[in-house]
MARVOTI-941108 format. One line per 2 residues: number of its first residue (from 1); for each residue x, y, z of C-alpha. Coordinates in steps of 0.1 Angstrom, whole numbers. Each point is the difference from the previous one (the first is absolute). Layout:
REM residues N
NUM) X Y Z  ...
END
This chain:
REM residues 433
1) 0 0 0  10 36 -5
3) 23 18 25  -17 27 21
5) 18 28 -15  -18 -7 -32
7) -33 10 16  12 37 3
9) 14 0 -34  -34 -12 -16
11) -19 23 21  22 30 -10
13) -3 -8 -38  -37 -6 0
15) -5 35 17  23 16 -27
17) -18 -16 -29  -36 10 14
19) 14 37 2  4 -3 -38
21) -35 8 -16  -3 -25 -29
23) -37 4 -3  -11 -16 -32
25) -9 18 -22  24 17 -7
27) 24 -26 19  34 17 1
29) 16 -33 11  34 11 -11
31) 4 18 32  -4 -33 19
33) 21 -19 -25  30 24 7
35) -5 -3 38  0 -38 -3
37) 30 2 -23  20 21 25
39) -9 -22 27  9 -33 -17
41) 33 13 -15  13 9 33
43) -3 -38 8  17 -10 -33
45) -31 -11 -18  0 3 -38
47) -29 23 -11  -16 12 -33
49) -27 25 -8  -24 -8 -28
51) -24 28 -11  -25 3 -29
53) -1 37 10  25 18 22
55) -23 5 30  -13 -36 2
57) 31 -20 6  1 -37 10
59) 29 -12 22  16 -34 -5
61) 24 -13 23  20 -32 1
63) 25 -24 16  15 -21 -26
65) 4 -37 4  27 -24 1
67) -16 -28 -24  -30 -11 -15
69) -25 1 27  -35 15 -1
71) -6 38 0  -23 15 27
73) -16 33 -6  -11 21 28
75) -29 22 -15  -16 31 12
77) -14 32 -13  7 35 12
79) -31 20 -12  -30 6 24
81) -35 10 -1  -14 34 7
83) -3 10 36  -20 30 13
85) 17 16 30  -34 13 15
87) -9 -36 6  33 -10 18
89) 12 3 37  34 7 -12
91) 14 14 -34  -3 -28 -23
93) 36 5 -13  16 4 34
95) 13 -35 6  -6 5 36
97) 9 -26 26  -28 -2 26
99) -5 -27 27  24 -23 -19
101) -21 5 -33  13 18 -32
103) -27 23 -12  -6 13 -37
105) -13 -8 -34  18 -32 -12
107) 6 -13 34  -20 -32 -11
109) -3 4 -37  29 -6 -4
111) 30 22 10  4 -23 30
113) 9 -29 -23  22 23 -22
115) 20 11 33  2 -36 12
117) 11 -12 -35  28 26 -1
119) 12 -8 36  -1 -37 -8
121) 22 2 -31  23 28 17
123) 6 -21 32  6 -32 -19
125) 26 18 -22  16 14 31
127) 3 -34 14  15 -15 -34
129) -28 -20 -9  5 -16 -35
131) -30 -16 -16  4 -31 -22
133) -21 19 -28  -8 37 6
135) -20 22 26  -18 28 -14
137) -20 28 15  -24 21 -22
139) -18 32 11  -22 7 -29
141) -22 29 -10  -36 1 -10
143) -16 -29 17  -30 17 13
145) -11 16 -34  17 -24 -25
147) 7 25 -29  30 -19 -12
149) 29 16 20  7 -28 24
151) 6 -38 -1  -21 -6 -31
153) 24 24 -19  32 -16 17
155) -11 -36 -10  -7 15 -38
157) 30 23 -3  27 -13 24
159) -10 -36 10  36 -9 7
161) -3 24 30  -28 -19 16
163) 1 -36 -13  -3 -23 28
165) -11 -35 10  -17 10 33
167) -16 33 14  -13 11 32
169) -24 29 -3  -31 15 18
171) -34 -16 3  -2 -20 33
173) 18 -7 32  -33 5 23
175) 3 -20 34  -34 -17 5
177) -13 -16 31  -27 -25 -13
179) -16 -21 26  31 0 24
181) 25 -9 -28  24 26 -15
183) 3 5 -37  23 23 -22
185) -16 8 -35  24 -3 -30
187) -13 12 -34  9 -22 -28
189) -25 11 -25  -22 28 -10
191) -33 7 -19  -1 18 -33
193) -13 35 -1  -22 1 -30
195) -23 30 2  -25 5 -28
197) -23 28 -13  -37 -4 -7
199) -15 28 -22  -40 0 2
201) -17 18 -29  -33 20 0
203) -15 30 -15  5 36 15
205) -27 25 8  -9 28 23
207) -4 -12 36  -34 18 3
209) -16 -24 -25  16 -34 10
211) -26 -20 -21  15 12 -34
213) 35 -12 10  17 -35 5
215) 19 7 33  33 -20 -1
217) 8 7 36  -33 -19 10
219) 7 -29 -23  37 -1 14
221) -14 -5 35  -15 -32 -10
223) 34 -13 -11  17 13 31
225) -24 -20 22  6 -34 -23
227) 37 5 6  -3 6 38
229) -24 -30 2  21 -25 -20
231) 15 -30 20  24 -19 -20
233) 6 -37 6  29 -3 25
235) 31 -22 -7  29 -9 24
237) 33 7 -17  35 -10 15
239) 7 30 23  -35 -4 14
241) 2 -38 3  33 3 19
243) -13 28 22  -31 -21 9
245) 21 -34 5  23 19 24
247) -28 15 21  -27 -24 -2
249) 19 -32 -5  -21 -7 -31
251) -13 16 -31  -37 3 0
253) -22 6 -31  4 34 -16
255) -36 8 9  5 -4 36
257) 36 12 3  -10 35 13
259) -22 -13 28  25 -24 11
261) 27 27 -1  -23 22 21
263) -6 -26 25  37 2 9
265) 2 38 -1  -19 28 -19
267) 35 13 -16  5 -35 -14
269) -33 3 -21  8 36 -12
271) 33 -13 -13  -15 -30 -17
273) -32 15 -15  14 22 -28
275) 24 -28 -9  -26 -25 -11
277) -17 20 -27  7 30 -26
279) -14 32 14  -19 27 -17
281) -5 33 20  -16 29 -19
283) 21 32 14  -6 30 -24
285) -28 12 -21  -4 30 -22
287) -29 13 -20  -16 35 -8
289) 21 30 9  -31 21 4
291) -26 -4 25  -28 9 -27
293) 12 -23 -26  -9 -37 -1
295) 31 -20 -11  3 -19 -32
297) 30 -18 14  8 -13 33
299) 35 -16 8  7 -24 27
301) 36 -11 12  1 -33 16
303) 28 -11 22  6 -36 -10
305) 25 -24 17  7 -35 -18
307) 14 -31 16  34 -11 -11
309) -3 -18 -31  -32 17 -11
311) 1 22 -30  -21 31 -11
313) -10 -18 -31  -13 -31 19
315) -20 22 24  -15 23 -26
317) -29 -25 -6  -8 -1 36
319) -2 38 2  -23 4 -30
321) -23 -28 15  -2 19 32
323) -7 33 -17  -27 -15 -21
325) -13 9 -34  -29 22 6
327) 22 32 4  21 15 -29
329) 36 3 12  36 -2 -12
331) 26 -19 22  38 0 -2
333) 30 -7 23  20 29 12
335) 32 -21 11  10 -33 12
337) 30 -4 23  11 -26 26
339) -16 -33 5  32 -19 5
341) 11 -26 26  32 -16 12
343) 4 -36 11  0 -9 37
345) 27 -27 0  30 22 -3
347) 32 11 20  -16 31 6
349) -31 -14 16  25 -22 21
351) 17 33 11  -33 16 10
353) -10 -33 19  34 -3 19
355) 0 38 10  -35 -2 16
357) 9 -30 19  32 15 12
359) -15 34 8  -32 -12 17
361) 1 -39 8  -34 -16 -8
363) -12 27 -25  -5 -12 -36
365) 3 15 -35  -31 -1 -21
367) -3 10 -37  -24 25 -13
369) -11 17 -32  -1 38 1
371) -34 12 -9  17 31 -16
373) 33 -1 -19  37 11 3
375) 30 5 -21  9 -37 5
377) -19 -10 -31  24 19 -22
379) 29 -23 13  -20 -31 -2
381) -10 9 -37  34 13 -11
383) 21 -28 16  -20 -26 15
385) 13 10 33  -14 -12 32
387) -14 31 17  -15 0 35
389) -15 29 19  12 -3 38
391) 11 24 23  -10 -13 35
393) -16 21 26  -7 -11 36
395) -6 31 21  -26 19 -20
397) -34 -21 -5  -7 -6 -35
399) -34 17 2  17 32 13
401) 26 -1 -29  -28 -3 -26
403) -19 30 13  34 20 -1
405) 13 -8 -34  -10 30 -27
407) -17 16 32  9 27 27
409) 26 -5 27  18 -29 -18
411) 26 -15 23  20 -32 6
413) 13 -12 34  40 -1 1
415) -4 -36 10  -17 -8 -31
417) 25 17 -20  27 -19 17
419) -18 -33 -5  -3 8 -37
421) 39 7 -2  7 -32 19
423) -21 -20 -25  19 17 -31
425) 35 -7 13  -12 -37 9
427) -15 -4 -35  32 13 -18
429) 22 -27 19  -26 -27 -5
431) -8 5 -36  33 12 -15
433) 26 -3 26
END
């Protein structure tokens, strides 16, 4: 495990990173990348900045190996979401340390892991660590928006910089007490984000005489209700199967999986439910721009998340069946990203399992699919990398962390930051040492 002095080192670096405003947009991640480069080069770590535009640099640092062993990438992003100071108890870019917690935007998502990654590779370099393959640390831009300045761009334009066999990213690490047994979640897959647009057609007219028009907004309301009411047929995929087997000791039928999980703990049901089906959530609607004009067109944006292995093309028929044929509409996909998975029987999973057993005897690692998606899918798609989301937290309850991410008063306990650092140092030695 890490020596005590690293606790202060990672706390200080996280505070300094939080004080750099990398709100995306516009990002300005270069300032964070330059801070990291200065810190890492002082420990003898080789660093390079890669930037599509000067103000949005990605940092890639590495310890080169001695042979043909595997390459492990410690992945993180430096951009953060908007923070309104009026909603916060402290200035959101203060990096204040209060009551053994570090406060500020990005403390959880995910400058904490940026700092831990940096201190992990720097401390290993100072100790003379030489991997059999390579140990890489990437602090990338533009994860929160995804306009093509970060890992996606690196994989396409500079694949040699981030090519890896294994990767550790964000996505999980929650400690759950389920029926008296302790589990740590490790994300090994993610759903695909595949939003689509529905344009409902009608005929405009003056709102004082609605009978002479055909109100597209009213017609669209029927489609919104159908999407909200639709319940797809559930299926149990490998991540949920492994989760249920670990927690329940068996795998119940898909139709009863949620209730069986709820009997153990409500949070278990909340985890399982969105991972059994594709989801369709209408989130945005636009119609007339004037109060007294009945709209001839109404547009609905639906946030759709597909299970790994499902494709928009295969699901399009289901969507059309749900919408029906009695309302005239056009339907098209807006994008499709993610939906990838990594195998469970790997040296990286063995490292996760071993670290949990060592740090909290009796606790167990359990795989999970992320209902959202992360940058891990770019590595799986580009290189076939085994990418897991795992940054363990033991002090802050998962329900508290979930409420703070992208919200006011975001913070992380120093104990959890140190635990994450311990994990990353352990993983580097276990996977490519």
